[in-house]
N, C-alpha and C positions, 0 to 999 in steps of 0.2 A: 777450295771447297766452298760450296754455296752456303751463305748465311740464310737459313730458312726462317729466321725469327725477325728479320727486318719488318718494320711496321707493327707486327704483332707485339713485340716487346714494348714498343712505344705506346700502343694503346693500353696495354696492361699497366704500364708505369704512369699512365695519366698524362703523357706528354703529347699525344696526338689529339687534336681537337676537331669537333664538328665544324667544317668550314662555314656553315651558315649561321651558327650560334656562337662559335668560338668557345664552346664548352667541352671539357673532357668527359669521357664516359665514366659512369659509376661502375667500376669493374670489380666483380666479386672474387676474382682469382688473385692469388699471390704470385703464381708463376705458370707460364706456358713455355714449353721447350720442344722444339722439333729438331732432331739431330740425326745425322746419318747412322749413328749408333749410340746407345745409352748404356751398353753392357758394362757393368762394373761401377757405374756412377749413380746408381739408384739411391743409395743411402745419402749421398751428398745433396741430392735434389730434394729428398723427402725431409731431411733433418730440419731445414729452416722453416718448414710448415708447422712444426710443433704439434703434431697430431696426437701425441701421447706416448706412454711407455708400453702399451699393449695394442697392437695393430693386427687386424684381420685382413689377409690378402685373399680376395675372392676371385676365382676364375672358373672356367668350365673345363670339361675334358679336353677340348681343343686348345683353348687359350692357355691352359696350364702347361701344356707341352710346348707351346710356342714361346711363352714368356713368363707365365705365372710362377713356375718353380724357381726360375732364375731370380725374379724380383724378390720372392720370399727369402731366398738364400742370402742375397746381398743386403737385405734390410735387417738381418739379425743383430748387427752391432747396435741398432737403435733401441732394442728392448725385446719384449716377448712378441714373437710373430706367430699368429695362428693362421692356418691355411684351410680354406673352404673351397672344395672343388665341386661345382654343380654338375649335374648330368648334361649331356649334349642337348642341343636345340633349346637353349634357355629362352623362356618367354617372360616378358615383363608383365606379369599379372599379379593379382592380389595374393594368391597362395605362395608364389615364389618370393614375393617381397616379404611376406610374413616368415617364410622359412629362413631367409637371410637375416632378418632381425633376430630370430630365435637363436640361430647357430652362431651368431657373432655378438651376442648380448654382453659378453664379458669384455669385449674390446672397446678401447677408447675411440677408435676410428676405423674406417674401412678403406682399403685400397683396392679398387676394381682393376682387374687385368682382363680386358676384353673389348668388345665394341658395342653395337647398338643396344640390344635387349639387356645384356649383362650390365652395361654401364648405367642404363636407366633404372634397373632393379636396385643397384647399390645406391644410386642417387636418391631414389624415393624412400628406400628403407632408412637411410641416414637422416633424410629430411623429416621423417615421421618421428624419430626419436631424438633429434637434435644433435647428432654426432657429426663430426667433420668427415670428409672423404676426399680422396684424390684418385686419379685414374691414369693408368698406362694403357694407351690404345694399341690394339693389335691388328687393326685393319683400317684402311681408308674407305670405309663402307658407308659412312653417313656423316652428317654435319652436327650431330647432337652432343658431341663431347663437351662443348662450351655452353650448351643451352642450360637455362635454369628451370626448364620444364622437363617432365618425363612423360613419355608415351606409355600409358598404362591400360591394360585390358581389365575391366572391372569384372566382378563375379558374374554379372548378368550377360557378359559377352560384349558390352559396349566399349569400344576403344576410344580413349580420349586423352588429351594433353592436359596434365595436371601441374599446378604450380609446385615447384620443388626448390632445390638450391643448386648452386654451381659447385664444382669441385674446387678445392683450395689450390690444386695444381693439376695440370694436364701435361702428360709426357708422351711424346710420340717418337718411337724408334723406327726410322725409315727402313732399316735393314729387316726388321721384323715384319712391318706392314707390307713391304715389297715381296717378302717370301710367302705371304698369305695367298690363298687361292685367288687367281686373277679376277675371278668373277666378283669378288668382294670389292676390289678397287673399281671395277666397272660399275658396280652398284653405287659407289660413292660418286662416280662421274655422273651417273644418271640423276642422282639426288641434286648435284650441283647444277645440272643443266635445266633445272626448273627456274633459274634466274629470269630468263626472258618472259616466261609465261606468268610467273608470280608478279614481276614488275608491271607488266601490262595490266593485269587485273587489279593490282593494288592501286595504281595510278587512276585507272578508270573508275574504281570505287570512290576514290578521293574526289574526283571531279564531279561524279554524278550524285554522290550522297554526302559529300563533305566530311568523309572519314579522314582520320589522320594518315599522313604519308611523310616519309623521310627519304631523301636521296643518299643519306650517309652510308647505309649498308652496301649500296652499289658503288659508291666512291671507294670504299675499302677494297673491293675485289676487282676494280676496273682494270688495273694493270696485270693482275694475275689470271683472270679468266682466259684471255687469249693464249697465254703460256700453258695453261692446263689443257686446253683443247689441242694445241700443237703437240703436246707431249703424250696425248692419249694412246698412240700406238705402243708406247713404252710400258704401259700398264700390263698388257698381256705378256710382255717379256720380263716382267718382275723387276723393272728398272727402278733404282732408288730415286733418281732425279724425277721421273714421272710421278712417283708417289709423293715426292716432296712438293711438286707444283699442285697436285690435287689436295694434299693436306693443308696447304696454305689457303686455298679457296674455302675448303670446308671450315677451317678455323676462323678465318676472317668473316665468313657468313655468320658463324655463331657469335662472334664479337659484335656484329651489327645489333643484336638484341640488347646489348649493354647500352646502346645509344637510344634505342627506340622503345624498349620495354615490351615489344610485341614481335611475333614471328612472321608477320605477313610478308616481309620481303623475300622469304624463302618458302612460303607455304600458302598456296591458294588452291585453285580448282584441282590441280594435278595431285596434290596431297590428299584431297578429299577422295579422289578416285582410289588411291592406294589404301586409305583407311577403309573405304567401303569393301574392297576386296578382302582385306584382313578380317573384317567383321562378319561378312555375309557370304563369302564364297563357299564356306563349309567344306564338305568332302572334295569339292572341285578345286580347292586351293592347291596349287602345284608346289607349295613350299618355297616360293620365291621370296626375296627380301623386299623390305620397304623401298630401298633405293632402286632396285631393278624395276619395281612397279611404277615408281615416280618417274623414272626415265622414259618408260613407254607412254605413260600418261602425258608427260610433258611434250613428247613428240606429237601426240594426237591433238592436244589442246593448242600447240603452236600452229598446226595445220588449220584448226578451227579459227584461230586468231587471224591468220592470213586471209582466209576465206571471207570472214566478216568485215575486216578492215579494207578489203578490196571493193566493197559495195559503195556505190556513189550515194545511195540513200541508206539511212540507218535501218537496222532490223527493228520493227515496231512490235511491241509485246502486247499480249492479251492478259487479262487477270490470271494470276497463277492458279493452276489446277492443284488444289491442295485439300485433301479429304482425310480426316484422321482415321477413319475406318480402313482406308487403303494402306496407310502406314502400318496399322496393326496387322493387317493381312500379310504385308510383306515381311515384317520384322518381329511379330509377336506383340503381346500387350505392353510389356514394360519398355522395351527398346523402341517399339513403335510410337509410344506416347512421348518418349524422350526426343526422338528424331522429329516428330511432328511439332513439338514445342520449339525446337531450334529452327526448323524450316519456316514455321509460321512467322517468325520475327522478320524475315526478309521477303515475305510473299507480298504480292500486289493485289489489292481489290481493284474494282473498276476505276474509281477516281484516281487511285494511286498509279495505275497503269497509264492512264491518260496523261497525268502530270509527268510521269517518267518519259513518255514518248515526246512530249513537248520539249522537255529539257534536252533529251538526246538529239532531237531533230535540230534544235537551235545551235548545238555545239558540235555536230557530227564532223564537219570538215576540220574544225580546229582540233578536236580530240584525235582524229586519225593522224594529223600532222604531229601531235605530241607523242603518240604511241609508236609511230614507225621506227624512230631511232632505238626504241627498246626491244624491238623484235630481233630474233635470230632466225636465219634461214633454216627451216626444218631439215633440209638436206644436209646442212653443215652439222647440225646436232646429231642426226642419224649416223653420219659418217664417223663422228667421234666415238659414239657408243659402239658401233660395229668394230672400229679399229681397236677398242679396248676389250673386245670379246663379250660385249653385253647384249641383251635382248632388245629389239626395237619394235616388236609387235606383240600383241596378245598371244598369237600363235606360238611365237618363240618363248614367251613366258610359260606356255603350257596351259593357258586358260581357255576353257571352252568359249566359243564365240558368244553364246548367250550370256555367260557370266560377265564377259568383258563389256558387252553392250549394256547390260544392266548396271554395271559399275559406272559407266559414263553417263547413263541416263539418270541414275538415282544418287550419284555421289553428292549432289546438292542437298540431299536429305540430312546428311550427318553433321552439318556444321553451319552455324549462322555466320557465314563468310561468303559474300556475294562474289560470283565469278562469271565468266563468259558461258559456262554451262547453264547457269540460271538464265542469262540473256538469251541464249540460243533456244533453250527449251520453252521459255515463255513466249518467244517469237515464233514458235512452231517449226523451227528449221533444224533442230538437233537430230530428230529421227532420220531425216533425209541425209544429213551429214554422216551419221553412223552407217547408213546403208551403203554409202559410197566410199567411206574412208577405209584405208588398209588396216586389216585386223589379223 
């Protein structure tokens, strides 16, 4: 039987150290366990966390059937167990967070049984009122189980990553996650395949603007990423081993934040595209998940990276076209002003553009040499997602061509995090790329 917890348990115990600083991570978790099956062992894992004598188990109509009812049953020896089952299609938004706070107000702690939105909802609800929580993951659909931030949609419709806190324990039952709809695992694979695009853009930002960069998150997943890709065909077959390799990468990616304090290693331009879709696609949103959208965006941005880095001469930019009235026209007054304020921070006036061009020109050959080892062949990425049964184009996502084009064009609006989408747009070549790129 494979030990899925190798390296993960060492990081959690503080025994694995950053090779460059020889420092261990500050880890907020007391326990992370990935096992072929956890059935019957739930109480033994939760008891050491000392969550209290009254615990609320929160699931939704889907995850309650998959695991929630079972977890609640096996935890009863620990004390009073309340069960809250949310309606289907849970969204991590302010009303749902408030609902969970209200419905679980008598509990000492919460145990989330679910994946992305449900996990983030419980995470932020407990963060707001100072209670502990733990999570049983039901799908390998995203890398946020270990994150200390929550992706929250505010009442005005703006989706943002908010500081929260990490779970005291993370428990992943591979039999359960393997039995989940295969497209959820394919979404997790798509989320993981942002590694090359995020690394290229984070390093380029570091070199061009002097922002912080760390190689540790990539060291953590270096041995596991190839195994995850090789096992991708097993995801559509609901294989436990394939889900194990995927969960290891998802978990180790989350642990990277414990060393760096930031999410840049797994969230750059490709995540901005997904956030834009969730925020602004409106009725055209096909109901796809964050991971599915990140996978498609990662493929597109990987193709953009290869095109730009094949140039012998650097793409030279012009001053950023940024007009507040246009933001308000696109997004409305409140969100338009918020996006404009974020985008303004990374925009270039004429002297700034000229200085950027001088710096990029001076280091272009060196920068390309540094970035090439970080790239992954888009064909390899696409083959892995296809093998897992996931979407690889906007058409396969079900997004209208115009919505996809707008997402790629305007994703830079939503976050003060520079990416190659900013570079290509300021250089006047993004529109041409989108005209020719597969959609």
